[in-house]
N, C-alpha and C positions, 0 to 999 in steps of 0.2 A: 721405800719399797711400797707399791699398792697392789694389792690382790684382789682380782674379781672373782666373785661368786655368783654363778648362776643362780638367780632367784626367781624363776619362773614358777617352780613347784617343787615339793619334796623339802628334804632334812638341809634346807640351805640356812636357817638361823644358827643351828649347832655347830655349823662350820665357821659361820661369823664370831661366835662368841669364844669359840678356842683361839682363833686369830687375836680377838681382843685380849684375852687372857695373855696373849704371848706380846702384845702392844703392837700389833701391826696394823696398818692402815687398810682398810678393805672397803668396797663397793658392791652393792648388789646390783646383777646385772639384768635390766629389765628391757633396754632398749639399745640402740646400735652405739650411741655415743658414749654409753656406759663403758665400752671397750677401750675409749682412749687412755691411752698412757699407761696401762695396767701392765705389770711384771709378770703375772702370772694368773691362772684360772683355776678355781675348783669347780668340778660337775658333779653335783650332789647326789644323794640316794632319792628316790621316789619312783616315778612311773616313766620309764624310757619313751614309751609310744607318746604319752602326752606331752613331755619334755621336747620330743622331736617336733611334733606338730606346732607347739608354740613357737621354738626356735625359727621355723620356716615362716610361720605368719607373721611374726614381729621382723623379719628380715635379719636375724642374728644368726642363721644356720652358715650360711656361706662365709661371713668375716671371721667367725671364731674357727670354722674349718680351716681357712686359709693361715689363720695366726697360728694354730697348732702344727700345721705342715710346715710352717716357716720357723718353728722352733721354739714357741711360745711354752714355758713350763704350764703343765696341768697335772692337777690330782684329782683322779676321778673315783668315786665311790658306789660302788653298787649298780644302780641304774646309769651312773656316769660310765663306769667300765663298758656297760653295754651301748652307750653311744659312742664310744672309741672303738670298739671291735670291729675289724674288717667284716668277719662273719658272725653270727647268731643262728642258734638252732633253738627249738626245732621250726622258727618261721621264716628263716632264709632272707630275713630282711637285714638292711645295713643302715647307718646314720652317718656319723662323721667318717667312721672307716680309715683311722688313722693310726690305729693300733694293729700289728699283724697278729691277731690272736682270733681263736673261734670262742665264743662264748655260750653256755647252755642257759637260757633264762630259766628262774624260778627252780634251779636245778635239784634243790634239796625236797622239793613236794610240799605238800600241805602239813603232814605231820611234823615235819623238820621245818617248817617254815622259818621259825626262828629259833634260835639258840645262841650261846655265848660259849667261850672257852679261850684258851690263851695258847699263844703259840709265837714262833720266830717270825719277824719280818725284815728281811735284809739282815741288818746286825743287830736289829733290836730282840733283845730276849724278854720270853714272858709278856709279851705284849697282850692285852685283852682284845680278843677279836668278837665282835657282836654281828651276827648275820641276820638279816629280816627279809624273808623270802627272796634269798640270795641266789645269784648266779656262781657258776664256776667256770675257769678256763679249760677246755677240753684238747686244745692244740695251741702251739706257738710258732711264730714264724722266725725266721734267721734274726740273730741280734737280739732277742726278747730274752731279759734276764728274770729268772724266778725268784722271786722276792720270799713267798710264803705258800706252803702247801698244807692241807689239813685232811688226814686220811687218805693222802695220796693223790688229793684234788688239789690243782693249783688255784689259789683263792688271792694272788698278789704278784704283779708283773712290774718291771720297768723296761721301756723302750724308748732310747734318746732321753728326750725330755718328759715323757710321757708315764706317770705312775697310774696303775689301774689296780683297784683293790676291789674284792668281791665284799667286803665287811663295811663297817661304819667306825672309824676310828673316832669321828667326832662325837659318837654316843657314850664315850669314855671320859674319865678325867686324865686320861694320858695323853699327854701332847706330844710325844716323841716324834709320832708320823709328820704333824705338822711341823714339827721343827725342822725334820729330814726334809721336806717339800721346801721351806723356806731357804735352807741351805743350797738346793739345787735351783731356786730361783737368783738367789746372790750370785751363784758361779755363773748363771747362763747369762743375765742380765746386766751386764758391764758396760754397754752401749746405750746411748740415750734412746728413750721410747719415743714414739713417734703416736700421731693420731691413727684409729682405726680407718682402713679404707677398703672399698669394696661394698 
């Protein structure tokens, strides 16, 4: 199993360290051929607008979007969730647009820009939730499963092979979400991987 981690900007090293603690092979994605033969991809937190511009300038945007649409498992945190969302408020932009949700950027404002709590994420109880200038999800489309809510706000979803989280599991010592993502990758990727095209 090989997991690609988008490494253009943001908190990609923390995801890499989490995977290394689990003994999983990973590659930092900075150019198109880094996408060859990966079994899953992580889109980290950071600045979604900057990441989107770099994805396009490095000719990574279309290949990654195509791979996700074809079923490549993806774990997206904070800015990564924004990259996946079909709709973003208040600016009405969109990036990969593979996840049928509407996301509100910087939804907690400056006073609550960063905070920590605990909550349920799918079947995981008492998971530490770290929010950093976080978005949250205001609407979901058909077949989107809600994984986590905080104060009646949706902060985690799953749709097909896409997991989108408003918080940062990589900023904690709890590896359960990464383990769940790896289970998804194992279940999905039973066929031989091929090189990225496009």
